[in-house]
Structures are given as C-alpha cells and as structure tokens.
DSSP file (Angstrom, degrees, kcal/mol; ACC not computed):
  #  RESIDUE AA STRUCTURE BP1 BP2  ACC     N-H-->O    O-->H-N    N-H-->O    O-->H-N    TCO  KAPPA ALPHA  PHI   PSI    X-CA   Y-CA   Z-CA
    1    1 A M     >        0   0    0      0, 0.0     4,-1.1     0, 0.0     5,-0.1   0.000 360.0 360.0 360.0 -26.8    0.0    0.0    0.0
    2    2 A K  H  >  +     0   0    0      1,-0.2     4,-2.1     2,-0.2     5,-0.2   0.850 360.0  59.7 -71.4 -35.0    3.0    2.2    0.6
    3    3 A A  H  > S+     0   0    0      1,-0.2     4,-2.5     2,-0.2     5,-0.2   0.916 103.9  48.0 -64.6 -46.8    4.3    1.8   -2.9
    4    4 A P  H  > S+     0   0    0      0, 0.0     4,-2.5     0, 0.0    -1,-0.2   0.873 112.3  50.7 -63.9 -33.5    1.3    3.3   -4.7
    5    5 A L  H  X S+     0   0    0     -4,-1.1     4,-2.3     2,-0.2    -2,-0.2   0.890 111.8  46.7 -68.6 -39.4    1.2    6.2   -2.3
    6    6 A V  H  X S+     0   0    0     -4,-2.1     4,-2.4     2,-0.2    -1,-0.2   0.895 112.6  50.1 -68.2 -39.4    4.9    6.9   -2.9
    7    7 A A  H  X S+     0   0    0     -4,-2.5     4,-2.6     2,-0.2    -2,-0.2   0.908 111.2  48.9 -64.7 -42.8    4.4    6.6   -6.7
    8    8 A F  H  X S+     0   0    0     -4,-2.5     4,-2.4     2,-0.2    -2,-0.2   0.917 112.3  48.1 -63.2 -44.2    1.4    9.0   -6.6
    9    9 A A  H  X S+     0   0    0     -4,-2.3     4,-2.3     2,-0.2    -2,-0.2   0.902 112.9  48.6 -63.8 -41.4    3.4   11.5   -4.5
   10   10 A G  H  X S+     0   0    0     -4,-2.4     4,-2.4     2,-0.2    -2,-0.2   0.914 111.7  48.8 -65.1 -42.9    6.4   11.2   -6.9
   11   11 A L  H  X S+     0   0    0     -4,-2.6     4,-2.5     2,-0.2    -2,-0.2   0.900 111.3  50.2 -63.9 -40.6    4.1   11.7  -10.0
   12   12 A S  H  X S+     0   0    0     -4,-2.4     4,-2.4     2,-0.2    -2,-0.2   0.910 111.1  49.1 -61.9 -43.4    2.5   14.7   -8.4
   13   13 A L  H  X S+     0   0    0     -4,-2.3     4,-2.1     2,-0.2    -2,-0.2   0.909 111.4  49.5 -63.6 -42.2    5.8   16.2   -7.7
   14   14 A L  H  X S+     0   0    0     -4,-2.4     4,-1.8     2,-0.2    -2,-0.2   0.923 111.9  47.9 -61.8 -46.3    7.0   15.6  -11.2
   15   15 A L  H  X S+     0   0    0     -4,-2.5     4,-1.4     1,-0.2    -2,-0.2   0.899 112.0  49.8 -63.7 -40.9    3.9   17.2  -12.7
   16   16 A T  H  < S+     0   0    0     -4,-2.4    -1,-0.2     1,-0.2    -2,-0.2   0.887 110.8  49.5 -64.4 -38.9    4.2   20.2  -10.5
   17   17 A A  H  < S+     0   0    0     -4,-2.1    -1,-0.2     1,-0.2    -2,-0.2   0.838 112.2  48.3 -70.7 -32.4    7.8   20.7  -11.4
   18   18 A C  H  < S+     0   0    0     -4,-1.8    -1,-0.2    -5,-0.2    -2,-0.2   0.726  91.5  93.2 -82.1 -21.9    7.1   20.4  -15.1
   19   19 A A  S  < S-     0   0    0     -4,-1.4     3,-0.1    -5,-0.2    -4,-0.0  -0.501  82.4-115.9 -73.6 138.8    4.2   22.9  -15.2
   20   20 A P        -     0   0    0      0, 0.0    -1,-0.1     0, 0.0    -2,-0.1  -0.402  38.9 -95.0 -69.4 151.4    5.1   26.5  -15.9
   21   21 A P    >>  -     0   0    0      0, 0.0     4,-1.8     0, 0.0     3,-0.5  -0.278  33.3-113.8 -63.0 154.1    4.4   29.0  -13.2
   22   22 A K  H 3> S+     0   0    0      1,-0.2     4,-2.4     2,-0.2     5,-0.2   0.850 115.7  57.9 -61.2 -35.4    1.1   30.8  -13.3
   23   23 A T  H 3> S+     0   0    0      1,-0.2     4,-2.5     2,-0.2    -1,-0.2   0.869 105.0  51.6 -63.6 -35.2    2.8   34.1  -14.0
   24   24 A T  H <> S+     0   0    0     -3,-0.5     4,-2.1     2,-0.2    -1,-0.2   0.925 109.0  49.8 -66.6 -43.4    4.5   32.7  -17.1
   25   25 A L  H  X S+     0   0    0     -4,-1.8     4,-1.1     1,-0.2    -2,-0.2   0.923 112.7  47.9 -60.4 -42.9    1.1   31.4  -18.4
   26   26 A F  H >X S+     0   0    0     -4,-2.4     4,-0.7     1,-0.2     3,-0.5   0.914 110.6  51.0 -62.0 -43.9   -0.4   34.9  -17.8
   27   27 A A  H 3< S+     0   0    0     -4,-2.5     3,-0.5     1,-0.2    -1,-0.2   0.838 105.4  56.7 -64.3 -33.1    2.5   36.6  -19.5
   28   28 A Q  H 3< S+     0   0    0     -4,-2.1    -1,-0.2     1,-0.2    -2,-0.2   0.808 114.1  39.0 -69.1 -27.0    2.2   34.3  -22.5
   29   29 A H  H << S+     0   0    0     -4,-1.1    -1,-0.2    -3,-0.5    -2,-0.2   0.425  90.1 110.9-102.5   0.3   -1.4   35.3  -23.0
   30   30 A A  S  < S-     0   0    0     -4,-0.7    -3,-0.0    -3,-0.5     2,-0.0  -0.512  77.4-104.3 -75.4 142.4   -1.1   39.0  -22.2
   31   31 A P        -     0   0    0      0, 0.0    -1,-0.1     0, 0.0    -2,-0.1  -0.350  22.5-151.0 -63.9 146.8   -1.6   41.5  -25.0
   32   32 A T        +     0   0    0     -3,-0.1     2,-0.2     2,-0.0    -2,-0.0  -0.187  39.9 146.2-113.5  40.8    1.7   43.0  -26.3
   33   33 A A        -     0   0    0      1,-0.1     2,-0.2     0, 0.0     0, 0.0  -0.562  47.5-124.7 -78.3 140.2    0.4   46.4  -27.5
   34   34 A S        -     0   0    0     -2,-0.2     2,-0.6     1,-0.0    -1,-0.1  -0.592  22.8-122.3 -81.4 148.0    2.7   49.3  -27.2
   35   35 A V        -     0   0    0     -2,-0.2     3,-0.1     3,-0.0    -1,-0.0  -0.817  22.3-147.4 -94.0 118.4    1.3   52.3  -25.3
   36   36 A A        -     0   0    0     -2,-0.6     3,-0.1     1,-0.1     2,-0.0  -0.562  30.4 -96.8 -81.6 148.5    1.3   55.5  -27.3
   37   37 A P        -     0   0    0      0, 0.0     2,-0.1     0, 0.0    -1,-0.1  -0.364  48.1 -99.7 -63.5 144.9    1.8   58.8  -25.5
   38   38 A A        -     0   0    0      1,-0.1     3,-0.1    -3,-0.1    -3,-0.0  -0.410  34.9-122.4 -67.3 137.8   -1.5   60.6  -24.7
   39   39 A L        -     0   0    0     -2,-0.1    56,-0.1     1,-0.1    57,-0.1  -0.527  35.7 -98.0 -76.3 148.6   -2.4   63.4  -27.0
   40   40 A P        -     0   0    0      0, 0.0     2,-0.7     0, 0.0    -1,-0.1  -0.381  30.7-130.4 -66.4 144.8   -2.9   66.8  -25.4
   41   41 A H        -     0   0    0     -3,-0.1    12,-3.0    -2,-0.1     2,-0.5  -0.886  29.8-175.5 -98.2 118.1   -6.5   67.7  -24.6
   42   42 A I  E     -A   52   0A   0     -2,-0.7     2,-0.4    10,-0.2    10,-0.2  -0.961   9.5-176.4-119.8 128.0   -7.2   71.2  -26.0
   43   43 A E  E     -A   51   0A   0      8,-2.4     8,-2.8    -2,-0.5     2,-0.7  -0.992  18.4-143.1-122.7 129.0  -10.5   73.1  -25.4
   44   44 A V  E     +A   50   0A   0     -2,-0.4     6,-0.2     6,-0.2     3,-0.1  -0.813  22.7 172.3 -92.3 116.5  -11.0   76.5  -27.0
   45   45 A L  E     -     0   0A   0      4,-2.3     2,-0.3    -2,-0.7     5,-0.2   0.842  66.4 -20.9 -91.1 -38.9  -13.0   78.7  -24.7
   46   46 A S  E >  S-A   49   0A   0      3,-1.7     3,-0.8    38,-0.1    -1,-0.3  -0.873  85.3 -71.2-154.8-173.7  -12.7   82.0  -26.7
   47   47 A S  T 3  S+     0   0    0     -2,-0.3    79,-0.1    18,-0.3    19,-0.1   0.679 132.1  20.6 -64.9 -17.3  -10.6   83.6  -29.4
   48   48 A D  T 3  S+     0   0    0     16,-0.1    11,-2.7     1,-0.1     2,-0.4   0.225 110.6  81.5-134.9  15.2   -7.7   84.0  -27.0
   49   49 A T  E <   +AB  46  58A   0     -3,-0.8    -4,-2.3     9,-0.2    -3,-1.7  -0.985  48.7 173.3-130.6 128.0   -8.3   81.5  -24.2
   50   50 A L  E     -AB  44  57A   0      7,-3.0     7,-3.4    -2,-0.4     2,-0.5  -0.891  27.3-140.7-125.5 156.1   -7.6   77.7  -24.2
   51   51 A V  E     -AB  43  56A   0     -8,-2.8    -8,-2.4    -2,-0.3     2,-0.6  -0.982  23.4-171.5-113.7 115.9   -7.8   74.9  -21.7
   52   52 A V  E >  S-AB  42  55A   0      3,-2.6     3,-2.1    -2,-0.5   -10,-0.2  -0.932  71.7 -27.8-113.8 112.0   -4.7   72.7  -22.2
   53   53 A D  T 3  S-     0   0    0    -12,-3.0    -1,-0.2    -2,-0.6   -11,-0.1   0.884 129.3 -45.4  48.2  44.4   -4.8   69.5  -20.2
   54   54 A G  T 3  S+     0   0    0    -13,-0.3     2,-0.5     1,-0.2    -1,-0.3   0.333 113.4 118.5  87.6  -7.3   -7.0   71.2  -17.6
   55   55 A R  E <   -B   52   0A   0     -3,-2.1    -3,-2.6    55,-0.0     2,-0.6  -0.831  61.9-134.1 -97.6 126.0   -4.9   74.4  -17.4
   56   56 A H  E     -B   51   0A   0     -2,-0.5    55,-1.8    -5,-0.2     2,-0.4  -0.681  31.0-176.8 -79.8 121.0   -6.6   77.7  -18.3
   57   57 A I  E     -Bc  50 111A   0     -7,-3.4    -7,-3.0    -2,-0.6     2,-0.5  -0.966  16.7-161.2-124.8 133.3   -4.3   79.6  -20.6
   58   58 A R  E     -Bc  49 112A   0     53,-3.0    55,-2.2    -2,-0.4    -9,-0.2  -0.958  34.2-109.7-110.8 132.3   -4.7   83.1  -22.1
   59   59 A L  E     - c   0 113A   0    -11,-2.7     3,-0.4    -2,-0.5    55,-0.2  -0.407  27.0-165.0 -61.5 125.0   -2.6   83.9  -25.1
   60   60 A A  S    S+     0   0    0     53,-2.3    54,-0.2     1,-0.2    -1,-0.2   0.704  82.2  51.7 -83.2 -21.2   -0.1   86.5  -24.0
   61   61 A N  S    S+     0   0    0     52,-0.4     2,-0.4    73,-0.1    -1,-0.2   0.271 104.3  56.8-105.8  12.1    1.0   87.6  -27.5
   62   62 A A        -     0   0    0     -3,-0.4     2,-0.7    72,-0.2    72,-0.2  -0.984  57.1-157.0-146.3 134.2   -2.4   88.4  -29.0
   63   63 A A  B     -F  133   0B   0     70,-3.8    70,-2.2    -2,-0.4    -3,-0.1  -0.932  25.2-171.1-107.4 109.7   -5.3   90.7  -28.1
   64   64 A A        -     0   0    0     -2,-0.7    68,-0.2    68,-0.2    16,-0.1  -0.614  29.4 -91.8-100.4 158.1   -8.5   89.3  -29.8
   65   65 A P        -     0   0    0      0, 0.0   -18,-0.3     0, 0.0    -1,-0.1  -0.284  46.0-106.6 -64.5 156.2  -11.9   90.9  -30.0
   66   66 A Q        -     0   0    0      4,-0.1    14,-0.4   -20,-0.1    15,-0.2  -0.629  30.7-128.2 -86.3 139.8  -14.4   90.1  -27.2
   67   67 A P    >>  -     0   0    0      0, 0.0     3,-1.6     0, 0.0     4,-0.7  -0.392  46.8 -50.5 -81.3 165.6  -17.3   87.8  -28.0
   68   68 A A  T 34 S+     0   0    0      1,-0.3     4,-0.1     2,-0.3     6,-0.0  -0.466 121.7  31.3 -63.7 142.9  -21.0   88.6  -27.3
   69   69 A P  T 34 S+     0   0    0      0, 0.0    -1,-0.3     0, 0.0     8,-0.0  -0.975 127.9  44.1 -90.8   5.0  -22.3   89.6  -24.8
   70   70 A H  T <4 S+     0   0    0     -3,-1.6    -2,-0.3     7,-0.0    -4,-0.1   0.642  88.9 105.3 -86.0 -13.6  -19.1   91.5  -23.9
   71   71 A A     <  -     0   0    0     -4,-0.7     3,-0.1     1,-0.1     4,-0.0  -0.347  63.0-148.0 -65.6 146.7  -18.5   92.8  -27.4
   72   72 A R  S    S+     0   0    0      1,-0.1     2,-0.3    -6,-0.1    -1,-0.1   0.545  76.5  12.5 -94.6  -7.7  -19.3   96.5  -27.9
   73   73 A C  S  > S-     0   0    0      1,-0.1     4,-1.9     0, 0.0     5,-0.2  -0.965  81.5-100.4-156.8 169.4  -20.4   96.2  -31.5
   74   74 A A  H  > S+     0   0    0     -2,-0.3     4,-2.7     1,-0.2     5,-0.2   0.872 118.0  56.7 -63.3 -38.4  -21.4   93.6  -34.1
   75   75 A A  H  > S+     0   0    0      1,-0.2     4,-2.4     2,-0.2    -1,-0.2   0.900 107.8  48.1 -62.6 -40.3  -18.0   93.8  -35.8
   76   76 A E  H  > S+     0   0    0      2,-0.2     4,-2.3     1,-0.2    -1,-0.2   0.926 112.3  48.2 -68.0 -42.4  -16.2   92.9  -32.6
   77   77 A A  H  X S+     0   0    0     -4,-1.9     4,-2.0     2,-0.2    -2,-0.2   0.903 114.1  47.0 -62.8 -41.6  -18.6   90.0  -31.8
   78   78 A L  H  X S+     0   0    0     -4,-2.7     4,-2.5     2,-0.2    -1,-0.2   0.902 111.0  51.5 -68.4 -39.6  -18.1   88.7  -35.4
   79   79 A G  H  X S+     0   0    0     -4,-2.4     4,-2.5    -5,-0.2    -2,-0.2   0.890 108.6  51.4 -62.0 -39.8  -14.4   89.1  -35.2
   80   80 A A  H  X S+     0   0    0     -4,-2.3     4,-2.3   -14,-0.4    -1,-0.2   0.901 109.8  50.3 -63.8 -41.0  -14.3   87.1  -31.9
   81   81 A R  H  X S+     0   0    0     -4,-2.0     4,-2.4     2,-0.2    -2,-0.2   0.928 111.6  47.3 -62.9 -45.8  -16.3   84.3  -33.6
   82   82 A Q  H  X S+     0   0    0     -4,-2.5     4,-2.1     1,-0.2    -2,-0.2   0.905 112.3  49.6 -63.2 -41.6  -14.0   84.2  -36.5
   83   83 A A  H  X S+     0   0    0     -4,-2.5     4,-2.4     2,-0.2    -1,-0.2   0.893 110.9  50.2 -65.1 -39.4  -10.9   84.2  -34.3
   84   84 A R  H  X S+     0   0    0     -4,-2.3     4,-2.5     1,-0.2    -2,-0.2   0.918 109.8  50.3 -65.2 -42.5  -12.4   81.4  -32.2
   85   85 A L  H  X S+     0   0    0     -4,-2.4     4,-2.2     1,-0.2    -1,-0.2   0.889 111.5  49.1 -61.3 -38.5  -13.1   79.3  -35.3
   86   86 A R  H  X S+     0   0    0     -4,-2.1     4,-2.3     2,-0.2    -2,-0.2   0.916 111.3  47.6 -68.5 -43.2   -9.6   79.8  -36.5
   87   87 A I  H  X S+     0   0    0     -4,-2.4     4,-1.6     2,-0.2    -2,-0.2   0.892 111.0  53.1 -63.6 -39.4   -8.0   78.8  -33.1
   88   88 A T  H  X S+     0   0    0     -4,-2.5     4,-0.7     1,-0.2     3,-0.3   0.930 109.4  48.2 -61.8 -44.5  -10.3   75.8  -33.1
   89   89 A A  H >< S+     0   0    0     -4,-2.2     3,-0.8     1,-0.2    -2,-0.2   0.904 110.6  51.6 -62.6 -40.2   -9.1   74.7  -36.5
   90   90 A L  H 3< S+     0   0    0     -4,-2.3    -1,-0.2     1,-0.2    -2,-0.2   0.786 108.2  52.3 -64.8 -27.8   -5.5   75.2  -35.5
   91   91 A S  H >< S+     0   0    0     -4,-1.6     3,-1.2    -3,-0.3     2,-0.2   0.555  82.1 112.2 -88.9  -8.1   -6.0   73.0  -32.4
   92   92 A Q  T << S-     0   0    0     -3,-0.8    -3,-0.0    -4,-0.7    -4,-0.0  -0.480  90.7  -2.6 -70.2 130.5   -7.5   70.0  -34.3
   93   93 A G  T 3  S+     0   0    0     -2,-0.2    -1,-0.2     1,-0.2     2,-0.1   0.659  85.8 168.2  68.2  17.6   -5.2   66.9  -34.4
   94   94 A V    <   -     0   0    0     -3,-1.2    -1,-0.2     1,-0.1     3,-0.1  -0.424  20.9-170.9 -66.7 134.5   -2.4   68.6  -32.5
   95   95 A Q  S    S+     0   0    0      1,-0.3     2,-0.4    -2,-0.1    -1,-0.1   0.777  70.2  27.3 -93.4 -34.3    0.3   66.1  -31.3
   96   96 A K        -     0   0    0    -57,-0.1    22,-3.3     2,-0.0     2,-0.5  -0.992  59.8-167.3-140.8 130.1    2.3   68.5  -29.1
   97   97 A V  E     -D  117   0A   0     -2,-0.4     2,-0.5    20,-0.2    20,-0.2  -0.960   4.8-166.3-114.4 130.5    1.5   71.6  -27.1
   98   98 A T  E     -D  116   0A   0     18,-2.6    18,-2.6    -2,-0.5     2,-0.5  -0.976   3.3-167.2-116.1 126.5    4.2   73.8  -25.7
   99   99 A V  E     -D  115   0A   0     -2,-0.5    16,-0.2    16,-0.2    -2,-0.0  -0.959   5.2-171.7-116.3 121.0    3.1   76.4  -23.2
  100  100 A A  E     -D  114   0A   0     14,-3.0    14,-2.2    -2,-0.5    -2,-0.0  -0.843  17.7-152.6-112.2  91.8    5.6   79.2  -22.3
  101  101 A P  E     -D  113   0A   0      0, 0.0    12,-0.3     0, 0.0    10,-0.0  -0.313  12.3-147.9 -66.4 146.3    4.1   81.1  -19.3
  102  102 A T  E     -     0   0A   0     10,-2.9    11,-0.1     2,-0.3     3,-0.1   0.615  44.0-111.6 -84.1 -14.1    5.1   84.7  -18.8
  103  103 A G  E    S+     0   0A   0      9,-0.6     2,-0.2     1,-0.4    10,-0.1   0.364  85.8 102.9  97.1  -4.1    4.8   84.4  -15.1
  104  104 A A  E     -     0   0A   0      8,-0.4     8,-2.4     0, 0.0    -1,-0.4  -0.702  58.7-143.9-110.9 162.8    1.7   86.6  -15.0
  105  105 A L  E     -D  111   0A   0     -2,-0.2     6,-0.2     6,-0.2     2,-0.1  -0.885  17.4-127.2-118.9 154.5   -2.0   86.0  -14.6
  106  106 A D    >   -     0   0    0      4,-2.1     3,-1.8    -2,-0.3     6,-0.1  -0.213  45.5 -80.5 -87.6-171.7   -4.8   87.9  -16.3
  107  107 A D  T 3  S+     0   0    0      1,-0.3    -1,-0.1     2,-0.1    -2,-0.0   0.663 132.3  50.7 -65.7 -15.6   -7.8   89.5  -14.5
  108  108 A H  T 3  S-     0   0    0      2,-0.1    -1,-0.3     0, 0.0     3,-0.1   0.077 120.2-106.0-109.0  22.2   -9.5   86.1  -14.3
  109  109 A N  S <  S+     0   0    0     -3,-1.8     2,-0.3     1,-0.2   -53,-0.1   0.755  71.6 146.2  60.2  28.7   -6.5   84.3  -12.8
  110  110 A R        -     0   0    0    -55,-0.1    -4,-2.1     1,-0.1     2,-0.3  -0.743  57.1-103.7 -91.5 144.7   -5.7   82.5  -16.1
  111  111 A T  E     -cD  57 105A   0    -55,-1.8   -53,-3.0    -2,-0.3     2,-0.5  -0.503  28.5-138.9 -68.0 125.3   -2.0   81.9  -16.9
  112  112 A L  E     +c   58   0A   0     -8,-2.4   -10,-2.9    -2,-0.3    -9,-0.6  -0.769  43.2 147.6 -83.9 128.2   -0.7   84.3  -19.6
  113  113 A A  E     -cD  59 101A   0    -55,-2.2   -53,-2.3    -2,-0.5     2,-0.5  -0.992  52.7-114.4-156.9 156.4    1.5   82.3  -21.9
  114  114 A T  E     - D   0 100A   0    -14,-2.2   -14,-3.0    -2,-0.3     2,-0.4  -0.868  40.7-156.5 -91.6 133.3    2.7   82.0  -25.5
  115  115 A V  E     - D   0  99A   0     -2,-0.5     2,-0.5   -16,-0.2     8,-0.4  -0.889  12.7-162.5-116.6 141.8    1.4   78.7  -26.9
  116  116 A F  E     - D   0  98A   0    -18,-2.6   -18,-2.6    -2,-0.4     2,-0.7  -0.992   3.5-161.6-124.3 125.3    2.7   76.6  -29.7
  117  117 A L  E >  S-ED 120  97A   0      3,-3.2     3,-1.8    -2,-0.5   -20,-0.2  -0.910  85.4 -26.1-106.8 106.6    0.5   73.9  -31.3
  118  118 A D  T 3  S-     0   0    0    -22,-3.3    -1,-0.2    -2,-0.7   -21,-0.1   0.880 129.7 -48.8  50.8  40.5    2.8   71.5  -33.1
  119  119 A G  T 3  S+     0   0    0    -23,-0.3     2,-0.5     1,-0.3    -1,-0.3   0.370 115.0 118.9  86.2  -4.7    5.3   74.4  -33.4
  120  120 A V  B <   -E  117   0A   0     -3,-1.8    -3,-3.2   -30,-0.1    -1,-0.3  -0.824  59.8-139.2 -98.7 131.2    2.7   76.9  -34.7
  121  121 A D     >  -     0   0    0     -2,-0.5     4,-2.0    -5,-0.2    -5,-0.2  -0.783  12.5-166.6 -88.7 104.8    2.0   80.0  -32.6
  122  122 A P  H  > S+     0   0    0      0, 0.0     4,-2.4     0, 0.0     5,-0.2   0.832  86.3  58.3 -64.1 -30.8   -1.8   80.5  -32.8
  123  123 A G  H  > S+     0   0    0     -8,-0.4     4,-1.9     1,-0.2     5,-0.1   0.933 108.7  44.8 -61.4 -45.5   -1.5   84.1  -31.4
  124  124 A Q  H  > S+     0   0    0      2,-0.2     4,-3.1     1,-0.2    -1,-0.2   0.871 110.4  54.9 -67.3 -36.7    0.8   85.1  -34.2
  125  125 A V  H  X S+     0   0    0     -4,-2.0     4,-2.1     2,-0.2     6,-0.2   0.933 107.9  49.5 -61.2 -44.3   -1.4   83.3  -36.8
  126  126 A L  H  <>S+     0   0    0     -4,-2.4     5,-3.0     2,-0.2     6,-1.0   0.901 113.5  46.3 -60.6 -40.9   -4.4   85.4  -35.5
  127  127 A I  H ><5S+     0   0    0     -4,-1.9     3,-1.6     4,-0.2    -2,-0.2   0.942 112.0  50.1 -65.4 -47.8   -2.4   88.6  -35.8
  128  128 A D  H 3<5S+     0   0    0     -4,-3.1    -2,-0.2     1,-0.3    -1,-0.2   0.825 112.9  47.3 -61.4 -32.8   -1.1   87.7  -39.3
  129  129 A E  T 3<5S-     0   0    0     -4,-2.1    -1,-0.3    -5,-0.2    -2,-0.2   0.319 116.8-111.1 -93.9   7.0   -4.6   86.9  -40.5
  130  130 A G  T < 5S+     0   0    0     -3,-1.6    -3,-0.2     2,-0.2    26,-0.2   0.704  88.1 114.4  75.4  19.3   -6.1   90.1  -39.0
  131  131 A L  S   <S+     0   0    0     -5,-3.0     2,-0.3    -6,-0.2    -4,-0.2   0.449  82.2  11.7-101.0  -2.1   -8.1   88.4  -36.4
  132  132 A A        -     0   0    0     -6,-1.0     2,-0.3   -68,-0.2   -68,-0.2  -0.956  68.8-133.3-159.4 169.4   -6.2   89.8  -33.4
  133  133 A V  B     -F   63   0B   0    -70,-2.2   -70,-3.8    -2,-0.3    -6,-0.1  -0.875  35.6 -91.1-126.4 161.8   -3.6   92.5  -32.7
  134  134 A A        -     0   0    0     -2,-0.3   -72,-0.2   -72,-0.2   -73,-0.1  -0.520  55.4-101.0 -68.8 139.2   -0.4   92.5  -30.7
  135  135 A P        -     0   0    0      0, 0.0     2,-0.3     0, 0.0    -1,-0.1  -0.375  48.2-180.0 -64.7 140.2   -1.1   93.6  -27.1
  136  136 A E        -     0   0    0      2,-0.2     4,-0.1    -2,-0.1    -3,-0.0  -0.819  45.4 -99.3-131.7 171.2   -0.3   97.2  -26.3
  137  137 A A  S    S+     0   0    0     -2,-0.3     2,-0.5     1,-0.1    -1,-0.1   0.896 115.8  51.2 -60.1 -38.8   -0.5   99.4  -23.3
  138  138 A K  S    S-     0   0    0     -3,-0.0    -2,-0.2     1,-0.0    -1,-0.1  -0.872  98.4-116.7-101.6 131.9   -3.7  100.8  -24.7
  139  139 A A        -     0   0    0     -2,-0.5     2,-0.3     1,-0.1    -2,-0.1  -0.323  29.1-110.2 -66.7 145.8   -6.4   98.3  -25.8
  140  140 A F        -     0   0    0     -4,-0.1     2,-0.9    -7,-0.1    -1,-0.1  -0.617  25.2-136.9 -76.2 132.9   -7.3   98.1  -29.5
  141  141 A D    >   -     0   0    0     -2,-0.3     3,-0.6     1,-0.2     6,-0.2  -0.818  17.2-172.1 -96.5 104.3  -10.9   99.4  -30.1
  142  142 A W  T 3  S+     0   0    0     -2,-0.9    -1,-0.2     1,-0.2   -63,-0.0   0.651  85.4  44.9 -70.0 -14.6  -12.5   97.0  -32.5
  143  143 A C  T 3  S+     0   0    0    -68,-0.1    -1,-0.2    -3,-0.1   -69,-0.1   0.533  84.9 110.9-107.8  -8.5  -15.5   99.3  -32.9
  144  144 A A  S X  S-     0   0    0     -3,-0.6     3,-1.3     1,-0.1     4,-0.4  -0.355  72.9-125.9 -69.7 146.4  -13.8  102.8  -33.3
  145  145 A P  G >  S+     0   0    0      0, 0.0     3,-1.3     0, 0.0     4,-0.2   0.819 110.7  61.6 -59.6 -29.8  -14.0  104.5  -36.7
  146  146 A T  G >  S+     0   0    0      1,-0.3     3,-1.7     2,-0.2     4,-0.4   0.740  86.3  73.2 -69.2 -20.8  -10.2  104.8  -36.6
  147  147 A S  G X  S+     0   0    0     -3,-1.3     3,-0.9     1,-0.3     7,-0.5   0.746  83.8  69.5 -65.7 -19.4  -10.0  101.0  -36.5
  148  148 A D  G <  S+     0   0    0     -3,-1.3    -1,-0.3    -4,-0.4    -2,-0.2   0.728  91.4  59.5 -69.0 -20.8  -11.0  101.1  -40.2
  149  149 A T  G <  S+     0   0    0     -3,-1.7     2,-0.3    -4,-0.2    -1,-0.2   0.650  96.3  74.4 -82.9 -13.7   -7.6  102.7  -41.1
  150  150 A L  S <> S-     0   0    0     -3,-0.9     4,-2.5    -4,-0.4     5,-0.2  -0.732  86.8-123.5 -98.1 149.5   -5.7   99.7  -39.7
  151  151 A G  H  > S+     0   0    0     -2,-0.3     4,-2.1     1,-0.2     5,-0.1   0.881 109.4  50.7 -57.2 -41.1   -5.5   96.4  -41.5
  152  152 A Q  H  > S+     0   0    0      1,-0.2     4,-1.9     2,-0.2    -1,-0.2   0.931 112.7  44.7 -65.3 -45.2   -7.0   94.4  -38.6
  153  153 A G  H  > S+     0   0    0     -6,-0.4     4,-2.5     1,-0.2    -5,-0.2   0.899 112.4  51.9 -66.4 -41.1  -10.0   96.6  -38.1
  154  154 A R  H  X S+     0   0    0     -4,-2.5     4,-2.4    -7,-0.5    -1,-0.2   0.899 108.0  52.7 -61.6 -41.1  -10.7   96.8  -41.8
  155  155 A H  H  X S+     0   0    0     -4,-2.1     4,-1.8    -5,-0.2    -1,-0.2   0.922 111.2  46.1 -61.2 -45.4  -10.6   93.0  -42.0
  156  156 A I  H  X S+     0   0    0     -4,-1.9     4,-1.9     1,-0.2    -2,-0.2   0.908 111.8  51.0 -64.8 -43.0  -13.1   92.7  -39.2
  157  157 A A  H  X S+     0   0    0     -4,-2.5     4,-1.8     1,-0.2    -1,-0.2   0.887 108.6  52.1 -62.9 -39.5  -15.4   95.3  -40.7
  158  158 A M  H  X S+     0   0    0     -4,-2.4     4,-2.3     1,-0.2    -1,-0.2   0.885 107.5  52.2 -66.1 -38.4  -15.4   93.6  -44.1
  159  159 A M  H  X>S+     0   0    0     -4,-1.8     5,-1.5     1,-0.2     4,-1.3   0.905 108.3  51.1 -64.5 -39.1  -16.4   90.3  -42.4
  160  160 A S  H  <5S+     0   0    0     -4,-1.9    -1,-0.2     1,-0.2    -2,-0.2   0.864 112.3  46.5 -67.8 -34.2  -19.3   92.0  -40.7
  161  161 A M  H  <5S+     0   0    0     -4,-1.8    -1,-0.2     1,-0.2    -2,-0.2   0.863 114.2  47.5 -72.2 -35.7  -20.5   93.5  -44.1
  162  162 A A  H  <5S-     0   0    0     -4,-2.3    -2,-0.2    -5,-0.2    -1,-0.2   0.661 104.6-129.4 -80.0 -16.4  -20.1   90.1  -45.9
  163  163 A G  T  <5       0   0    0     -4,-1.3    -3,-0.2    -5,-0.2    -4,-0.1   0.746 360.0 360.0  73.8  23.9  -21.9   88.2  -43.2
  164  164 A S      <       0   0    0     -5,-1.5    -4,-0.1    -6,-0.2    -1,-0.1   0.475 360.0 360.0 -70.1 360.0  -19.1   85.6  -42.9
C-alpha cells in the first residue's frame, strides 16, 4: 500500500515541477500592444483662451476681440467668432502643445502664456490673419471709426459686411 502512495506523490511532484508557473502562463497570453503617448486635450474657450490638459491659458501675445455679450459692437462679436473658429481649426489633431508662461495672470487668474501647437504660434497666426492685434498698453478698439484705417480693423469690418 505504501508503494502506490509513494508513486502517486512522486508523480504529483514531477507534474508540478514540469508545469510552468502561473505568472508565465499569464504573461504568454497578455496583449503586447505598445502604449502611445497621450495626445494633449485642448479646449477652445474663446478667441484667446484655451484649456490645455486642464490648465486655463490666455494667449499673452495676441489681443483678440471680445465675444458677445461682452462685445461692444457687431463687428467685434463677429471678429471674436472668426478668431475662435480659427483657433479651433489650429488646435485640431495637435500632437504636441508647448506652453511658455510669462509668469503673470490675467484678470480672471488664467495663466498668460505663449502657446505653440505643433510648433505653430496661434496668437501670431491670428495677428497675421487680421483676427487679433499685438497687445499694447492701450487696448485696441474694434468698434472705433479709426480702426477702419488699420488692417486688422478693416478685415473685421469687411467680415461683418459680408456676413461671414
């Protein structure tokens, strides 16, 4: 009776020793997908304000028109809408966002910063396309008659006449 018990114990020991450890079995069946870096999450709040991965950022290098209801005239509201649409288009499919804070905050405690979306400065794009101006000590008046003599103001006025 002792021999079959010894044989059974020996066979059990042999089978246990030959079986791969459970972690090895798990590792053999685990998916081997590589993990891609997370894309930045960009939300456009207005023509000069973005939320980048949860951080509220205001463009430091561009002064854009104010949207309704804060706009003082139709041209300013329309200009703000066009600038927001342009920033939204620039932020689509962006792989890398670089935020260079100035160290200052605006009146709403948002970080003032220069932003680069895949190396493109959206503030400068808005300025180049007449949808914003460079910030100055005195704010640009999007509704003033004198704004018609400047390229940026003329561009906004033309959009309001065209209904774009």
